[in-house]
Structure formats: structure tokens, C-alpha cells
ZAKE-527586 format. One record per residue: residue in one letter; x, y, z of N, C-alpha, C in turn. Coordinates in steps of 0.1 Angstrom, whole numbers, plus 2048, in hexadecimal, padded with zeros to 3 digits. Atoms other than C-alpha are relative to their C-alpha. Layout:
N
aXYZXYZXYZ;...
This chain:
98
x7F47FB7F71BE769B7E7FF80F7FB;x7FD7F48031BF78EB8180A807800;x7F27FC7FF1DB7A3B79803809800;x7FE7F77FE1E77C1B8580D8077F8;x7F47FB8071FD7D5B6E80880F80A;x7FB7F87F62197E3B8780C8077F6;x7FA7F880722D800B7D80F7FA7FE;x7F58067FB24D7F1B8A8027EF7F8;x7FB8107FB24B7C8B887F97F97EE;x80A80480C22F7CBB657F77F4807;x80F8057F92107B3B688067F180E;x80380F7F220D79CB877F4800803;x80C8077F91F6788B997F980B808;x8057FA7F61E079EBAA8017FC811;x7F87FF7EF1EA789BCD806801804;x7F87F77F820579BBCF80280E803;x8027F27FC1F77BDBD47F980080D;x8037FD7F21EA7CABF27F78147FB;x8077EF8011CB7EBBEC80280380B;x7FF7FA7F11D4801C0A7F580C7FD;x80C7F88011B581ABFE80180C7F5;x7FE7F18061B183ABEE80A807803;x7F87FC8021C7851BE77FA80F806;x8087F87FC1BF870BFD80C80A806;x7FA7F27F61CF891C0C7FD7FB810;x8047FE7F21D2890C3380080D804;x8027F07F71C48AEC4A80E802800;x7F57F97FC1DE8C6C508027FA813;x7FF8037EE1EC8B9C757FE80A809;x7FD7F67F91F18DBC817F2807800;x80E7FD7FE1CC8E5C797F27F8803;x8088038041B78CAC757FB7F780F;x80B8067F319A8BCC938067F3800;x7FE80D7FC19989ECA07F17F87F6;x80F80480917689CC8C8078027F0;x7FA80080D18D8A3C6B8067F5801;x7F680F7FD1A6885C757F37F87FE;x80780B802188871C797F68007F4;x80880180A17487AC5C80D7FA7F3;x7F180380C199874C458017ED806;x7FF80C800199852C567F77F47FF;x80A80A802178843C577F98027F8;x80A7FA806163856C418057FB7F5;x7F880181016B846C1D7F28077F6;x8097F680815B855BFE7F77F17F9;x80A80A807152830BF07FB8017F1;x8087FD80B14D83CBCD8007FC7F8;x80480B809140829BB08098077F5;x7F87FA80C15882FB918107FE802;x7F380480417A833B8B80680A812;x7FA7FB7F319083ABAF8107FD7FF;x7F47FC7FC1B4845BB58077F880E;x7FA8057F21C682ABCF80C7F97FE;x7F78037F91E1820BE28067EF7FA;x7FE8178011F27F7BD580C803805;x7F08087F920D7E8BE58067F47FB;x7F980B8052257CEBD38077FB80B;x7F68067F322D7B7BF280A7FB7F7;x7F38098062477A0BE080C80C801;x7F77F780125A7C4BDC7FF809806;x8067F27F824C7DCBF080180D7F7;x8007F78092457F3BD77EF8067FE;x80C7FE80022980ABDC7FD80B7F3;x8027F980821681DBBE7EF8067FF;x8107F87FE1F182CBB17FE7F77F8;x80880A80B1DA819B9F7F280C801;x8157F98021B7826B917FA7F57FA;x80780E8031A180EB957EF8057FF;x81080080117880CB8B8007F8809;x7FE8077F216C802BAB7ED7F87F7;x80D8078041497F8B978027F47F3;x7FF80F80815B7DEB7C80A7FC807;x7F18057FD17A7DBB9280A8027F4;x7F780280E18F7DFB7280880C804;x7F07FA8021B67F0B777FD80A7F4;x7FF7F880C1B1810B6380F8017F9;x7F57FF8001D3815B6380D804814;x7F98037F21F0814B7E81280A7FE;x7F57F880021182DB8580680180D;x7FD7FC7F722A837B9A7FE80B809;x8007F27F622884DBBA80580D7FA;x7FA7F5806241863BA97F48097F9;x8097F480722A870B917F5805807;x8077F87FB21187BBA880380C808;x7F77F97FA22888CBBB80880B7FA;x7FA7F880923889DB9D7F38097FD;x8077F78002188ACB957F680980A;x8047F67F12128BCBB77F97F980B;x8018087F520889FBCC7F57FE805;x80C7FC7FC1E78ABBD27F27F67F7;x80780180D1CE891BC27F4808800;x8087FB8091B18A6BBB80480B7F8;x7FC7FB8061C88B6BA78077FD7F2;x7FA80680B1D489AB937F57FB7F8;x8088008071C4898B757FF7EE7F8;x7FA80F8051BD870B688038027F2;x7FA80480B1CB866B457F57F47FA;x80D8078061AF84DB407FB8017F6;
């Protein structure tokens, strides 16, 4: 059984969670072209290594961020979304503590 360390609920069975993809910044709606939006929605980086992802704990409706190694499927760390927002909200500027 795989365990996800939820920042709100502690260690839980991974079956209680849904991954919603990488943390990314949306294009600016005022200036983005259709191509910009299509790239944002459909062109995934699919990088090998540690990526930052949105995760959702279904029983409590809690959203948080997990850093996961896509090569080993290891959960490196998890933290509340507020931690990302407190540091400016831009994923590229947020340094991993791993």
C-alpha cells in the first residue's frame, strides 16, 4: 500500500487522493492568444525527475501541493497551497526544499 503524507490529515492511503497535474501559471487572459491557451492546456512538459503537482484529498476536499519524482514515483514532500502563495505564487520562483 502506498502512503501519501497529507499536510492536513497526515499519512493516508494513496487511494484517497487524486492528482490534478503539474503546478503551472495560466497565461494572462487579457493578452494570451488561442495558441498560448492550447499550449497551456494540452502541451505537457512530462519531465523526468521531481515535479510540483496539485493533489486533492477526496474525503476532506483538501487541495495541496506535492513534489513527486516521476522516475521513481517517490513523494518527495507535500505542503499546503498557502506555502506557495506566501512565496509569491509563481512556481518558477519557488525553490524546492528537498
